[in-house]
C-alpha angles and dihedrals in degrees: 000000000000121000092210117113114232117201117201119246113256118234089252091052090051091051092049092048091051092049091049091051093046090048089056091048091048092051092049090051091046094053093040099052097030110033115185092261088060095055129078122196105211089203088071092054107103095213100036121094105204115196102179137077089233094073099149117091132178115264089237091061092040090055094047094050091058097219111204095026128122118203137188119223094271094053091045092051091047089049092054093044094049104031109034095094090048091049092052090052092046092050090051089052089047092054088051089050092052091047093052094042093050093234117173136199127239091281091055091249121130114272106253107164145034118215120201118178141146104234109136095190091095090053098046100036105031114018100035096050090046095048101033095123096045092048090047091056093049091051093046088054091053093252123139121236119218133190129197119180 
């Protein structure tokens, strides 16, 4: 019989240990399923204005959304017809990525949806007036200005 005194774990100590073990498991999953070369931080993209805390996207979704491209109506229609199923799958993967990574929105709540729409009011009435000088300098330098909402 051992002469070492063993103290029982308190409920709080058990919870902390479980949390620590889960965190290790979560990080292992995160790095296994989404290695660094499969993640893109939109804040590092020079022509992307990212207005969310959840700024990292999977490279799959990043590739599908064609950041930095300008399309005419035919190209856009073709994109929707040929890529919509892939975008739905990539968005589902993106939500899983945000869940595993613990990303939160601006209210510090878990990210639970992706919204893609084609309403240009934000561009014309909010972003453009606020960024007029910056956009003007880009255009003067011969650069193109892109907007993805």
